[in-house]
C-alpha positions in Angstrom: -14.4 -29.4 -56.6 -16.8 -26.8 -57.7 -19.6 -28.9 -57.4 -18.8 -29.9 -53.5 -18.2 -26.3 -52.7 -21.8 -25.0 -53.8 -23.1 -28.0 -51.7 -21.3 -26.6 -48.5 -22.2 -22.9 -48.6 -25.4 -23.3 -47.0 -23.9 -25.4 -43.9 -21.3 -23.0 -43.4 -23.5 -20.2 -43.3 -25.5 -22.0 -40.6 -22.3 -22.4 -38.6 -21.5 -18.7 -38.9 -24.8 -18.0 -37.9 -24.6 -20.0 -34.7 -21.1 -18.5 -34.2 -22.6 -15.1 -34.3 -25.4 -16.0 -31.8 -23.1 -17.8 -29.2 -20.9 -14.8 -29.4 -23.6 -12.3 -28.7 -24.8 -14.6 -25.8 -21.6 -14.4 -24.4 -20.8 -10.6 -24.5 -24.2 -10.5 -22.7 -23.4 -12.9 -19.4 -20.0 -11.1 -19.6 -21.4 -7.8 -19.2 -23.7 -9.0 -16.6 -20.7 -10.5 -14.7 -18.2 -8.9 -12.2 -15.1 -7.4 -13.4 -16.7 -7.0 -17.0 -14.6 -3.9 -18.5 -12.5 -3.4 -15.6 -15.2 -3.0 -12.8 -15.3 -5.5 -9.8 -17.5 -6.2 -6.8 -14.9 -4.2 -4.9 -15.7 -0.9 -7.2 -19.2 -0.6 -6.1 -21.4 -0.2 -2.8 -23.9 -3.2 -2.0 -26.5 -3.3 0.3 -25.6 -5.2 3.6 -22.0 -5.4 2.6 -19.5 -3.1 4.2 -16.1 -2.6 2.2 -13.2 -1.9 4.8 -9.9 -0.3 3.6 -7.3 -1.7 5.6 -3.9 0.3 5.4 -0.9 -1.5 6.5 -3.1 -4.9 6.2 0.1 -6.9 5.8 1.6 -6.0 8.9 1.3 -7.4 12.3 -2.1 -6.0 13.8 -3.2 -5.1 10.3 -3.0 -8.8 9.3 -4.9 -9.8 12.4 -7.5 -6.6 12.1 -8.3 -8.2 8.4 -8.6 -11.7 9.5 -11.1 -10.5 11.7 -13.1 -8.5 9.4 -13.0 -11.2 7.1 -14.6 -13.8 9.3 -17.0 -11.5 10.2 -18.2 -11.1 7.0 -16.5 -7.8 5.8 -15.0 -6.8 2.0 -11.6 -6.2 2.8 -9.1 -4.3 0.7 -5.5 -4.2 2.3 -3.2 -2.0 1.0 0.3 -2.1 2.0 3.9 -1.3 0.5 5.3 -4.3 2.6 8.2 -1.9 4.0 7.0 -3.3 7.3 3.9 -5.8 6.2 4.5 -9.4 5.1 3.1 -11.0 1.7 3.1 -14.4 3.5 0.3 -13.2 5.8 -1.9 -11.8 2.7 -1.7 -15.1 1.1 -2.6 -17.1 4.1 -6.0 -14.7 4.3 -6.2 -15.2 0.3 -6.1 -18.8 1.0 -8.7 -18.9 3.9 -11.2 -16.3 1.7 -10.6 -17.1 -1.8 -14.1 -16.3 -2.6 -14.5 -13.4 -5.7 -15.4 -10.2 -3.7 -14.2 -10.9 -0.2 -10.5 -9.8 -0.2 -8.1 -8.0 -2.5 -4.4 -6.8 -1.8 -3.2 -3.5 -3.5 1.0 -2.9 -3.5 1.1 0.6 -3.1 2.9 3.8 -1.1 0.3 5.8 0.6 2.8 8.5 0.3 2.1 8.9 -3.0 -0.9 11.1 -3.6 -1.6 9.9 -7.1 -1.5 6.9 -5.9 -3.9 7.1 -3.0 -6.5 9.2 -5.2 -6.5 6.1 -7.7 -7.3 3.7 -5.4 -9.9 5.3 -3.8 -11.5 6.4 -7.0 -11.2 2.4 -8.2 -12.8 1.4 -5.4 -15.8 1.9 -3.1 -14.8 2.0 0.5 -17.4 2.2 3.2 -14.6 3.0 6.1 -11.0 3.0 6.2 -8.8 1.2 9.1 -5.7 3.4 9.2 -2.6 1.2 10.6 -0.3 1.7 7.8 2.9 3.6 9.9 6.5 3.1 11.0 6.2 2.2 14.9 9.2 1.7 16.9 10.0 4.3 19.6 13.7 3.3 19.1 13.9 4.0 15.7 11.9 7.1 15.9 14.7 8.7 17.8 17.2 7.7 15.2 15.3 8.6 12.2 12.8 11.8 13.3 12.3 12.7 9.7 10.9 9.6 8.5 8.6 9.1 11.3 6.9 12.6 10.9 6.8 12.4 7.2 5.1 8.4 7.1 2.9 9.1 10.2 1.7 12.4 9.3 1.9 13.2 5.7 0.4 9.8 4.8 -2.7 10.4 7.2 -3.1 13.3 5.7 -3.3 12.0 2.0 -5.6 9.4 3.5 -8.0 12.4 4.9 -7.9 14.4 1.5 -8.9 11.0 -0.5 -11.7 10.2 1.8 -13.1 13.5 1.8 -12.8 13.7 -2.2 -14.6 10.3 -2.4 -16.9 10.4 0.2 -15.6 8.0 2.8 -17.1 9.1 5.8 -16.0 6.3 8.6 -12.4 6.2 9.8 -10.8 3.9 12.6 -7.4 5.2 13.5 -4.6 3.4 14.6 -2.9 5.5 17.4 -0.9 4.8 20.5 -0.4 5.5 24.4 3.3 7.0 23.2 1.0 10.0 23.0 1.1 10.6 26.6 4.6 10.5 27.2 5.5 10.0 30.9 2.2 11.3 32.6 2.4 12.1 36.1 -0.5 10.0 37.4 -1.6 6.6 36.9 -3.3 4.7 35.3 -3.7 6.8 32.0 -7.5 8.1 31.2 -8.6 9.5 27.7 -8.2 13.2 29.2 -4.3 12.6 30.6 -2.4 15.5 29.0 -0.9 14.4 25.7 3.0 15.1 26.0 4.7 12.9 24.3 8.4 12.3 24.6 9.6 10.7 21.4 9.0 11.3 17.5 6.8 8.3 17.4 4.5 9.8 19.9 4.7 13.3 18.8 4.0 12.1 15.2 1.1 10.3 16.3 -0.3 13.1 18.4 -0.3 15.4 15.2 -1.7 13.2 13.2 -4.6 13.0 16.0 -4.7 16.5 15.4 -5.2 16.8 12.0 -7.9 14.1 12.2 -9.7 16.0 14.7 -9.2 19.3 12.9 -10.6 17.7 9.9 -13.6 16.6 11.4 -14.9 19.9 13.1 -15.9 21.0 9.8 -17.5 17.7 8.8 -20.7 16.8 10.2 -20.6 13.5 8.3 -17.5 12.3 9.6 -17.4 9.3 12.1 -14.1 8.8 13.6 -12.8 6.5 16.5 -9.3 6.9 17.7 -7.8 3.8 19.5 -4.5 4.3 21.6 -2.9 1.2 22.2 -0.7 0.0 24.6 1.6 -2.7 24.4 0.5 -5.4 21.9 1.4 -9.0 22.7 -0.1 -12.3 21.2 -1.4 -13.6 18.2 -3.9 -15.8 16.0 -5.2 -18.4 18.7 -5.7 -20.8 15.6 -2.1 -20.3 14.6 -2.6 -18.9 11.0 -0.9 -15.5 11.8 2.0 -14.1 13.8 4.3 -11.3 14.7 7.4 -11.4 11.8 9.4 -8.4 12.0 12.0 -7.3 9.7 15.7 -9.1 10.6 17.5 -5.8 10.5 14.5 -4.1 12.7 14.8 -6.9 15.6 16.8 -4.2 17.7 13.9 -1.8 17.6 10.6 -4.6 17.7 8.6 -5.5 20.6 9.9 -7.4 23.5 8.1 -10.4 23.0 9.8 -10.8 19.6 13.1 -10.3 21.4 12.4 -12.9 23.9 11.3 -15.7 20.9 14.7 -14.7 19.0 16.6 -15.3 22.0 14.6 -18.6 22.8 15.0 -20.0 19.1 19.0 -18.9 19.6 18.7 -16.3 16.5 20.1 -14.0 19.3 22.5 -14.8 22.2 20.2 -13.4 24.8 17.6 -10.7 25.6 18.6 -7.4 26.1 16.8 -5.3 29.0 17.3 -1.5 28.5 16.9 0.3 31.7 17.1 -1.2 35.1 17.0 2.0 37.4 13.6 3.3 36.5 11.4 4.5 39.7 9.5 1.4 39.5 9.0 -1.6 42.1 11.9 -3.6 40.7 13.5 -0.9 38.4 12.5 -1.9 35.2 9.8 -0.3 33.0 6.3 -1.0 33.5 4.0 -1.4 30.5 0.4 -2.6 29.8 0.2 -5.6 27.6 -2.9 -6.2 25.3 -3.4 -9.3 23.5 -3.6 -8.5 19.9 -6.8 -10.6 19.5 -8.5 -8.5 22.3 -6.9 -5.5 19.9 -8.7 -6.3 16.7 -11.7 -7.0 18.7 -11.9 -3.4 19.9 -11.5 -2.3 16.4 -14.7 -4.1 15.2 -16.6 -3.1 18.1 -15.4 0.8 17.4 -16.4 0.0 13.9 -19.9 -1.1 14.7 -20.1 1.8 16.9 -19.0 4.8 14.9 -21.4 7.2 14.4 -21.5 10.3 11.8 -20.3 14.0 13.6 -18.8 11.8 16.5 -15.2 11.5 17.6 -14.4 8.7 20.1 -11.3 8.3 21.5 -10.1 5.2 23.8 -7.4 3.7 25.2 -7.1 0.1 24.6 -5.5 -2.0 27.4 -6.0 -4.3 30.1 -5.7 -1.6 33.0 -2.6 -3.6 34.7 0.8 -2.6 34.3 3.5 -5.4 34.2 7.2 -4.8 34.5 9.8 -6.0 32.0 11.0 -8.1 34.4 7.7 -9.8 34.8 7.7 -10.2 31.2 10.8 -11.8 30.5 9.5 -14.5 33.5 6.7 -15.3 31.7 8.7 -15.6 28.6 10.9 -17.9 30.0 7.9 -20.0 31.2 6.0 -19.6 28.2 9.0 -21.2 26.1 10.4 -23.3 28.8 13.9 -21.8 27.9 16.0 -20.0 30.2 16.7 -17.0 28.5 20.3 -15.4 29.1 19.4 -11.5 30.3 21.7 -8.5 29.3 20.9 -5.6 31.3 22.0 -2.3 29.6 21.1 1.4 30.2 18.4 3.1 29.1 16.8 3.3 25.9 16.1 7.0 24.5 12.8 7.9 24.7 11.3 5.4 26.7 9.5 6.1 29.9 9.1 4.3 33.4 5.5 3.5 33.7 2.5 3.2 31.6 -0.9 1.4 32.0 -4.0 2.5 31.1 -7.7 2.9 32.7 -10.2 1.1 30.4 -13.2 2.2 31.7 -14.3 4.4 29.0 -13.9 1.6 26.2 -15.7 -0.7 28.6 -18.5 1.3 29.2 -19.1 3.0 25.5 -18.3 0.2 23.5 -18.7 -2.8 25.8 -15.1 -3.9 25.1 -13.3 -5.5 27.8 -9.8 -7.5 27.5 -10.3 -11.5 27.6 -6.8 -12.3 27.4 -5.2 -11.2 29.7 -2.8 -13.9 31.1 0.6 -13.2 30.2 2.1 -16.7 30.0 -1.0 -17.9 28.1 -0.7 -14.9 25.4 3.1 -15.6 25.1 2.4 -19.3 24.7 0.1 -18.8 21.8 2.5 -16.6 20.5 5.6 -18.8 20.8 3.7 -21.8 19.1 3.5 -19.7 16.0 7.2 -18.5 16.4 8.6 -22.3 16.7 6.3 -23.2 13.5 7.5 -20.4 11.5 11.2 -19.8 12.6 11.9 -17.7 9.5 8.5 -15.9 9.9 6.6 -16.1 6.5 9.4 -16.6 4.4 10.5 -14.7 1.4 8.4 -11.6 0.7 
């Protein structure tokens, strides 16, 4: 046995040397690889790559915006606490764009200052699209403090983090609710902002904070987009609108129409038939989500340091709730039962936009303006996803 071991020693030494060489080579290769030592492509700026933080990117509008950004070869980080968003939407985006360095999801609450600062310190963002917010007019009248805190405070934390980490481009998701109930139609960007519900008031406060913040910073590029009523879904059927069941009564009219058509609820409740409009129901400007996210991308491309752009994003045409319901009946093929009720607190009679400014300055025009067609596209997704994205 002693003789056998002596003979084997040189061979074993060779194996040890080979293993050391191989280990050294592996370490060298790993050091050159993205992600070694905890870093990743998301943590560094790269020439020709724009890294966009999409807050609320698991939500209805945020997920559609993320899809468009990814299609246009942006690098995307979604931050969402899933209180209103859907992990199912994120999973679809991950399946569509599985390549390393394209998309990452961070589960986090933007109301936590330490968390927000950590996200910014660990990622190299070039721009922020800030969608994250509670966004139901009716709910805001029931829970005003929640709305003021969620919309105003969270925006403040985002701005502080942007300032601390040198992120200089912001695309802000605002709303026509900041105008309240103007005396003249259509609404232009200089129409006085006199919001009449906590949702609109909180959004205006957030706008004011952004505007005050940018006054002292010549390097900031800011775009504020005031949405009108968003409808529709991804034309290719990959994403749709899936609100929480407990929030259905506060949600968009399109969701209520589809729920009634699917039999989830017995019928559609139309709140308010005595408004000073042609048929007594509210008039709104319905903008397709595909057009809306196109406006965001154009705003991002046109954002310039030391400039603030404020734009209405709408079709320029008002449609009554009764018109909307008729279009929904045609789109679904279901004779939806309608129940007429008294007005909803915080609502206003007539709101529609004048999109001249965004047409002229951003070269943006709504393309999906056929109400029935937009609802038909959304209806196809709803029929194939009767339970939304499923479990969260």
